[in-house]
N, C-alpha and C positions, 0 to 999 in steps of 0.2 A: 408704286415707288421703285419696287427690284427692278423693274423692266428699265425703267429711265437710267437706273444706276447701272445695270448691265451694256446699256447701249453706250453711255458714257465711256465705260472702262474698256468696253470695245474700241471706239473712237480714239481712246488716248493710245491705245496698243495699235493702233493701224498708224496713228502721227509718229509715234516712236519708231516703228518700223521705217516709215517713210523716210523718217530722219537719217535712220541708220544705211537706209539703202542709199540716201544721197551723199554720206560721207564716204560711201565706197564709189561713188560716181563722181569721178573729180570734174567732168565736164559739166554736169548737170549741178555741182557745188559751187562752181564757179560763175555759172550763170545766173543762180538763186543769189548770190554775194556779190555780185557785180566786179568782182576782181579774182585774180588767180595770183596765188601766193607762191615765188620763187626763191627757195632758199639758196643762197650764195656765200662763198667764204670771201674773207677778208684779204689774206695773204695768201694765196693759192695759184699766183701767178704761172705761166699764162693761162691756166685754166679757168679762175676763177678768182675776182680779185677787186679791191677797191681803189679807185683814184682820187679819193677825196668826196668830201661834199655828198655824203651817201649816194655814190655815182659807181656802180657797180658795172665790170666787163669782164673780157676773157673770151676763149675757144668754148669753152661750154655755155657761159652765160650768153653769146651772141647766137649759139645753135637753138638753146632754149627759147629767145626771144624768137626766133624765125618760126620754130614748132609752133609757139602759143599764139603768135601771128595768123596763123596758118590755120590752127585748130579752135581759137576761141576769138575771131575777127572782132575787134571793137571791146573788147573787155580789158580794164587794164591791168597791168603786172604790177603787182607790190613785192617789192624787193626784201628779204626777211635773212639777215646774217646769221649764219649757223656754224657751229664748231664741230670738230669730230666727236664729243663726247654727246652733243645734243642733236644733232643730225638726224639720227633716225627715230627718234621718241617725237621730234617735231613733224615730220611725215606721218608716222603712225598715229597721230593722236588727231590729224587735221589740220595743226597749225601751217604746216607749209604743203603746197600741193605737188611741187613738182622740185626736186636737189638737183642744183644744177652746178657741182662742185669740182672736188677729186676723189671720189667716193670709190674704193676696190669694191667689185663684184665677187662674193665668196660665198661659200657654201653655208655659213653660219646665217651671214646676213640675209639670205635667201631665206631664212625663216621666219624673218621680220618683215622684210619690205620685200620689193620686185625692183628690177632694173631693167632699163631697155635695151638696146643692141648694143655693145660696147663700142666706143666712139673715142675712145684714148688708151693708149697701152704704155704704162710705165715699167721701163725696164731696170732693173739694178745695175749699175756700171760704176766704174772707177775713173775719177777727174785726177788729173796729173797736171805739173807744168809743163807746157809744150816743149820744154829741152830735155825732159825726163827719158832715160833710156827704158822706163817702165811701159810697156804694151799690153801686156796680158798678165791673167793670174799669175802665172809662174814666175813671172818677173818680179814680184813682190816679195820672192824670199829674203829675208833679212832686213826687211825694208819696215817703216812705221806705217800704219794705216788707221787715218782719222775716220771716226763716224760721230753720229750725234746719241747723247744718251736717251734711251728710252725704245730706241728704233732696233730693228733686227738685222741691218745690213751686213754688221760685221760676221754675225751667226750664220748667215746666208752663204756668206764666202767661206767659212771654215767647212760647211755643209757639201761646198760646191767639190763634185769629183776631180775638178783641175785644180784644187788648192792641195789635194793630199801630198803631204811631203813637203809644203810649203812653210817656212815657220816665218810670222812676223810678229810685231810690236803693236798692241793696240793702244790708241789716245781717243778721248772722247771730248768733244765739245757741248756746252749744255744746250745749244742749239744749233740750226744749220749755220748760221754767221758764224758763229764762234769755231765749228769745226771746218769751215772754208779758211777761217783765219789760221788754223793748223797749219793748212796745206800753204798757204800764202807766205807765213812767216817762214817756213822749211821747218817746221816743229814735224811734221809728217810728210811722207813722201807722195802718199796719195789718200784720196777721199772718197769712201765707199756710200752712196746713196742712190736713192731715184734719179733718172737722166733727167727728167724735167727739170728736178730742184737744182742740181749740179748745174744744168744750163742756165736757167734763171739767177743762179750767183756768180758763176761766170759773167755772164751779159752784164751785171750790175756791180762788176769788180773795176779796180782802176785799169788794169790792163788786161780786156777780155783775150786779144790773141796770145796772150801769154800761160793760156792752160787748153788743154784737150781731156775728153771724155775718150776711153780707150777701152781695150778688153773685151771680155765676152759679157754676155748678160748672164747674170747670176741669178735672178729671178724675174718671173713675168706678173704684173700684176693687172688686170683690165679695168679700167675706170669707165664707168656709165653715170647716165641720168637715173637718178633713185626716185622711184614713186610709191603709192600705196599697194599693199598686197592686195589682191583679191580684186583689181580693178582691171579685169581682162581687157574690157574696152578703150579705156585709156591707153592702156599699155599697147595695144594694137594701133592705134592711132600713131603714136610716138613712134614707135617701131617702123610703120609704115612710111612716116616721114621721112624716118633716118637713110630707109632704104632708097628712097625718092633720091635723097640728096647725095648717097652714094653712087647711085646711078647717072645722074646728070654732071657729076663733078664737083657738086656745092661743096659735099663735105672736105674734099681735097685741098680747094682752092682756102676753104675756112682754115685747115689746119696751115697751110703755108703763109697764109696772113699772120698767124698769131705765133707761127714757132720759126718761121724763116724771115720773115719783115721787122722792122723796127716796130716796137708797140709803147703804148704809153704806161707810165709817166716821163720816162726819161728818152724815150725813142730810140731804143737799143734792140738789137735783135738777141733772142737767146739761140740762134742758129742751132736748131735742131731737127735734123732730118728726119722723115717719117722711118721708123723702125720696119723691120721687115713681119713682124709680128703685126704691127697694124696693117701693115699693107695686104698682108695675107686675109685680115679680117675683112676688110674692104671689098675682097672678092669673094667671100663666103661670111656673111656676116653671121653673128653669134651673140647669145648672152649668157655663154657659158662660164662658171665661178673660176675665180683663180686657179682653184685647186688642179682643173683640167689642162693648165698651161703648164703645170710643173712637175708632172709625175714622172 
């Protein structure tokens, strides 16, 4: 009887070990489940967003679709909307297999999850009206600068060495659209935020040609596909695909499609040319955290 119990316990232990191992092997987990779950955002255009009816699209969504088609041919993709608050826990607990949104790769997050090679770089920049004389940080002296409550953009601006001796007034919008309204209405002379957010708001405005993104880059944040930590096999497979896409020109073409050409649902373009930092990363791919870009 004791021997039978020992064998049973050993069997359960082995089974548990197998389940744990599979949880850390995304490819095996997807094959066993008959599906792979992609984490997506609802309003992070043009990286990852919904066009309604549970349909998701964007630069990172399409890139992940191509990656999964290559790595898991024939395995259905299930889309799971995630938020800034729950995206990491859902990847960690296995609910989401691969997160394809707008997540910054930084040192703190690398302790909890893993990131593929950087495929987008957000640069904190300044939006102004096209007729504005503001072209640099120095030109903000005596001006009113808008940003969004809860973000660090103005703090980054004040810390920038080019802002030394530059005095400006801060105003805050409750969300990005509200902050843009401050600029649009003339209550602010400039709006400081991530360049892709600025470009998206400008593209969706009543008069896109009436605005411009100007000035120096205040901060750089590498954005990457997020996966589970300790799954070296899956990370290598994803990274290998990205390297191949870079070498073939596929990634550049994908960038041009989502940032330079009209995109759904309004068929407008964010008109954001590839920045020098991302262009450099396509020559020397890296999964380095944000801290390495802002020393």
